[in-house]
C-alpha positions as CSV (number, residue, x, y, z in Angstrom):
1,X,134.3,79.1,128.2
2,X,135.1,79.1,124.7
3,X,131.2,78.3,122.4
4,X,132.2,77.8,119.1
5,X,128.5,79.2,118.0
6,X,130.0,82.6,119.0
7,X,132.0,82.6,116.5
8,X,131.4,82.2,112.6
9,X,133.0,82.9,109.3
10,X,130.9,85.3,106.8
11,X,130.9,86.5,103.4
12,X,132.7,90.2,104.2
13,X,129.8,91.6,101.8
14,X,127.3,90.7,104.7
15,X,129.4,92.3,107.3
16,X,127.2,94.8,109.2
17,X,128.5,96.6,112.2
18,X,126.4,96.7,115.1
19,X,124.6,100.1,115.5
20,X,125.9,101.5,119.0
21,X,123.2,102.2,121.2
22,X,121.8,105.8,121.2
23,X,123.5,106.4,124.5
24,X,126.9,105.7,123.3
25,X,126.3,107.7,119.9
26,X,125.8,110.6,122.7
27,X,128.4,110.2,124.1
28,X,130.6,109.9,121.5
29,X,129.5,113.8,120.3
30,X,130.5,114.3,124.5
31,X,133.9,113.5,124.2
32,X,134.5,115.3,120.9
33,X,133.1,118.4,122.9
34,X,135.6,117.6,125.8
35,X,138.4,116.3,123.7
36,X,138.5,120.7,121.6
37,X,139.0,121.7,125.7
38,X,141.2,119.3,126.7
39,X,138.8,117.1,128.9
40,X,137.4,113.2,128.4
41,X,134.4,111.6,130.1
42,X,133.9,108.5,131.2
43,X,131.3,106.4,131.8
44,X,131.2,104.9,135.4
45,X,130.3,101.0,134.3
46,X,129.7,97.8,137.4
47,X,132.2,95.3,137.4
48,X,133.9,92.9,139.2
49,X,137.3,95.0,139.7
50,X,139.5,91.5,140.4
51,X,138.7,89.9,137.0
52,X,141.6,88.3,134.7
53,X,140.4,90.1,131.3
54,X,142.2,88.9,128.1
55,X,143.5,91.4,125.6
56,X,143.6,92.0,121.8
57,X,146.5,90.3,121.7
58,X,146.0,87.3,124.3
59,X,142.2,86.1,124.5
60,X,141.6,82.6,123.7
61,X,141.7,81.2,120.0
62,X,140.4,77.9,119.8
63,X,136.6,78.9,119.3
64,X,137.5,80.7,116.4
65,X,139.7,78.4,115.0
66,X,137.0,75.3,115.5
67,X,135.0,78.0,113.7
68,X,137.6,78.4,110.7
69,X,137.6,74.1,110.6
70,X,134.0,74.1,110.4
71,X,133.2,76.6,107.7
72,X,136.6,75.9,105.5
73,X,136.1,72.3,105.6
74,X,134.4,72.2,101.7
75,X,136.5,74.1,100.8
76,X,139.9,72.4,102.0
77,X,138.4,69.3,101.0
78,X,138.2,69.9,97.5
79,X,141.3,71.0,97.8
80,X,140.8,73.9,94.5
81,X,144.1,75.9,93.1
82,X,142.9,79.0,94.4
83,X,143.5,81.2,96.6
84,X,140.6,82.2,99.5
85,X,140.7,85.4,101.1
86,X,140.1,86.4,105.2
87,X,139.7,90.6,106.2
88,X,141.4,91.1,109.9
89,X,140.1,94.6,111.2
90,X,142.7,96.5,113.0
91,X,143.0,94.6,116.6
92,X,141.0,92.3,115.7
93,X,143.4,89.0,116.2
94,X,142.2,87.8,113.0
95,X,145.6,86.6,111.5
96,X,147.0,85.4,114.6
97,X,143.4,82.5,114.3
98,X,144.5,82.4,110.9
99,X,148.3,81.2,112.2
100,X,147.1,78.6,114.6
101,X,144.3,77.6,112.1
102,X,147.1,76.6,109.7
103,X,149.3,75.5,111.9
104,X,146.6,73.4,112.6
105,X,145.8,71.9,109.5
106,X,149.8,71.5,108.8
107,X,149.8,74.5,106.1
108,X,152.8,76.2,105.3
109,X,153.6,80.2,106.5
110,X,154.5,82.2,103.3
111,X,157.0,84.8,104.3
112,X,156.2,88.5,102.8
113,X,158.7,89.9,99.5
114,X,161.7,91.5,100.8
115,X,161.5,95.7,99.1
116,X,163.9,94.8,96.0
117,X,161.9,92.1,94.9
118,X,158.5,94.6,95.7
119,X,160.9,97.1,93.5
120,X,161.5,94.2,90.8
121,X,157.6,93.0,90.5
122,X,160.2,89.7,91.4
123,X,156.7,87.9,91.9
124,X,158.4,84.3,90.8
125,X,161.7,85.1,92.7
126,X,160.2,85.3,95.9
127,X,157.2,82.4,94.8
128,X,160.4,80.0,94.6
129,X,162.2,81.3,97.9
130,X,158.8,80.0,99.9
131,X,159.5,76.3,102.0
132,X,156.0,75.6,100.7
133,X,156.3,71.4,99.0
134,X,153.2,71.3,97.0
135,X,151.6,71.9,100.5
136,X,148.3,74.9,101.3
137,X,149.9,77.8,102.2
138,X,149.1,81.1,104.7
139,X,149.6,84.3,103.4
140,X,149.1,86.0,106.9
141,X,149.9,89.9,106.0
142,X,149.0,91.3,102.4
143,X,150.0,94.5,103.6
144,X,153.7,93.5,103.4
145,X,153.8,93.1,99.8
146,X,152.9,96.5,99.0
147,X,154.0,100.4,99.5
148,X,152.2,103.0,98.7
149,X,154.4,104.5,96.0
150,X,155.4,105.4,92.3
151,X,157.5,102.2,92.1
152,X,155.8,99.9,95.2
153,X,152.3,99.0,93.6
154,X,153.7,97.0,90.8
155,X,153.9,93.7,92.8
156,X,150.8,93.6,94.0
157,X,149.0,93.7,91.4
158,X,150.5,91.5,89.0
159,X,150.5,89.2,92.4
160,X,146.3,89.0,93.0
161,X,145.4,88.0,89.4
162,X,147.8,84.6,90.0
163,X,146.5,84.2,93.1
164,X,143.5,84.3,91.5
165,X,144.2,81.8,89.0
166,X,145.5,79.3,90.7
167,X,149.3,80.1,90.1
168,X,150.7,78.9,92.8
169,X,148.0,76.0,94.8
170,X,145.4,76.3,97.2
171,X,145.8,78.9,99.9
172,X,144.1,81.6,102.4
173,X,145.6,85.5,102.2
174,X,144.7,87.7,105.5
175,X,144.2,91.4,104.1
176,X,144.1,93.7,106.9
177,X,140.3,95.4,105.9
178,X,142.2,98.9,105.6
179,X,144.2,97.2,102.7
180,X,141.1,95.7,101.2
181,X,139.9,98.8,101.4
182,X,142.4,100.5,99.9
183,X,143.2,97.5,96.8
184,X,139.4,98.2,96.7
185,X,139.6,101.5,95.4
186,X,143.8,100.9,93.2
187,X,142.4,97.1,91.4
188,X,140.3,96.9,88.8
189,X,138.6,93.6,90.2
190,X,136.4,92.9,93.0
191,X,137.8,90.5,95.2
192,X,135.8,86.9,94.9
193,X,135.8,84.8,98.3
194,X,136.5,86.7,100.8
195,X,135.5,86.1,104.5
196,X,135.9,87.9,108.1
197,X,134.7,86.5,111.6
198,X,130.9,87.8,112.5
199,X,130.9,91.3,114.4
200,X,131.5,90.3,117.9
201,X,129.0,90.3,120.4
202,X,128.3,91.0,124.2
203,X,128.3,87.1,124.7
204,X,131.7,87.2,123.0
205,X,133.1,89.9,125.3
206,X,131.6,87.4,128.3
207,X,133.3,84.1,126.9
208,X,136.7,85.7,126.6
209,X,136.6,87.1,130.8
210,X,134.6,90.1,130.5
211,X,132.1,89.6,133.5
212,X,130.0,93.1,132.9
213,X,126.2,93.0,132.3
214,X,124.5,92.2,128.9
215,X,123.6,96.5,128.1
216,X,127.1,97.1,128.9
217,X,128.8,95.1,126.8
218,X,126.4,95.6,124.2
219,X,127.3,99.0,124.4
220,X,130.9,98.8,124.4
221,X,130.5,96.1,121.1
222,X,128.3,99.0,119.2
223,X,131.5,101.3,120.0
224,X,134.1,98.7,118.9
225,X,132.3,98.4,115.7
226,X,132.0,94.3,116.7
227,X,136.1,94.1,116.7
228,X,136.6,91.7,119.5
229,X,140.4,93.5,119.9
230,X,139.2,96.4,120.7
231,X,136.1,95.8,122.2
232,X,138.4,93.9,124.9
233,X,140.7,96.9,124.5
234,X,137.9,99.3,125.4
235,X,136.2,96.8,128.4
236,X,139.4,96.7,130.3
237,X,139.5,100.9,130.1
238,X,136.4,100.9,131.6
239,X,137.2,98.8,134.2
240,X,140.9,99.8,135.2
241,X,139.9,103.4,136.5
242,X,143.7,104.0,136.1
243,X,143.5,103.8,132.6
244,X,143.4,107.3,131.5
245,X,140.9,107.3,127.7
246,X,143.1,108.6,125.1
247,X,143.4,112.0,123.4
248,X,144.4,113.5,119.8
249,X,146.9,116.7,120.0
250,X,145.2,119.6,119.6
251,X,147.7,120.2,116.8
252,X,146.2,117.4,114.4
253,X,145.9,118.6,110.7
254,X,146.5,117.2,107.4
255,X,149.7,115.9,108.1
256,X,149.1,114.3,111.1
257,X,145.7,113.0,108.8
258,X,148.5,111.0,106.3
259,X,150.6,109.6,109.0
260,X,147.6,107.5,109.6
261,X,146.2,106.8,107.4
262,X,149.3,105.2,106.1
263,X,149.9,103.1,108.9
264,X,146.6,102.4,108.8
265,X,146.5,100.7,105.0
266,X,150.7,99.2,105.4
267,X,149.7,97.7,109.1
268,X,152.6,99.5,110.1
269,X,155.7,101.0,108.4
270,X,159.2,102.2,109.6
271,X,160.2,105.3,109.8
272,X,161.9,105.3,106.0
273,X,159.8,103.3,103.8
274,X,156.8,106.2,106.0
275,X,158.9,109.0,104.6
276,X,158.5,107.1,100.7
277,X,155.6,107.1,101.3
278,X,154.6,111.0,102.6
279,X,158.1,112.0,100.7
280,X,155.8,115.6,100.2
281,X,156.4,115.6,104.2
282,X,160.1,117.0,104.7
283,X,161.2,114.1,107.5
284,X,161.5,116.9,110.4
285,X,157.8,117.2,110.3
286,X,157.5,113.8,110.2
287,X,159.6,113.3,113.3
288,X,157.8,115.8,114.9
289,X,154.1,114.4,114.0
290,X,154.8,110.7,115.8
291,X,157.0,111.8,118.4
292,X,153.9,113.8,118.9
293,X,151.6,110.7,118.2
294,X,153.7,108.7,120.4
295,X,153.3,110.9,123.6
296,X,149.7,110.6,123.7
297,X,149.8,107.6,123.5
298,X,147.7,107.4,119.2
299,X,151.0,105.3,118.1
300,X,154.0,103.6,118.9
301,X,157.4,102.0,118.3
302,X,157.2,98.6,117.5
303,X,161.2,97.6,117.1
304,X,161.5,99.9,113.5
305,X,157.9,99.9,112.5
306,X,155.6,102.6,114.2
307,X,151.9,101.2,114.4
308,X,148.7,102.6,115.9
309,X,147.9,101.7,119.2
310,X,145.2,99.7,120.1
311,X,143.8,102.6,122.8
312,X,144.1,105.3,119.9
313,X,142.8,103.8,116.5
314,X,139.0,104.7,116.9
315,X,140.2,108.2,117.4
316,X,142.1,107.9,114.2
317,X,139.4,106.7,112.5
318,X,137.1,108.9,113.6
319,X,139.5,111.4,113.1
320,X,139.8,110.1,109.1
321,X,136.5,110.1,108.5
322,X,135.4,113.7,109.2
323,X,138.3,114.5,106.5
324,X,136.6,111.7,104.3
325,X,139.9,109.4,103.9
326,X,138.6,106.5,102.8
327,X,137.8,104.0,105.3
328,X,137.6,100.0,105.5
329,X,134.2,98.9,106.9
330,X,134.6,97.9,109.6
């Protein structure tokens, strides 16, 4: 079942997170209390124990791709020399959907600049390396175009106005929602033509294989803030009684917050780049923090990169919210 109508693109400014049910708010408070004492509780749910659940990186994209085609049809026909932006909340699968869509359209996938090009602000050199050939194009991860350091932001400050002015033709820019919130803070202009997928619904989860009751799935969607990938992960954890909910280390502190925020804004970083971003944090302390977070399942190594784990994402977001960090809108 892949109902196209369950997927809709909308203006990002109109996105409203689903309101969690009162019971879910209570459960969130109760989990905070349990974490203080090193315990965790889970709700018993009614579901088919044999159901095969899609994960945040393997659900069917076909209906979402069709929804993009429908929403962007006029923009594609106009073929204006402009970029539009599509926000990608962590684990939502939006970047993968956009890649499937642009592959279907025959568009070119743009590769990110090297760190040397970022530091040298070599925007023209970066663009000349692209295999675009006057076709429309996709940037699938804008977080790879900057580093939150003294010399790592100039490249994107030069790139953004050129994208808006149409210097590179028609293209789609996928931007992580945390990256977008950060760029919106440091860049003096508002980005126009910013889209996102509408919040997930219980019906959407059912179309992707979740067999729970509508009320239960609605609670999961509310807890996931409308993020389909996070909702699938939460549901999978509840269905599979062997999966234990994650907790943050009791030693989590301000330094932990620095690390989690940097990983979210950059959609993951290598240890070397993370050290550059957090230059005031000693290398040994950074390593201890990363290894501890990995032991608790909050972060995980992905090749040379450290990234948030889907199961720890909402915990990390809650942790940062309590410390007044700049959060995304999703």
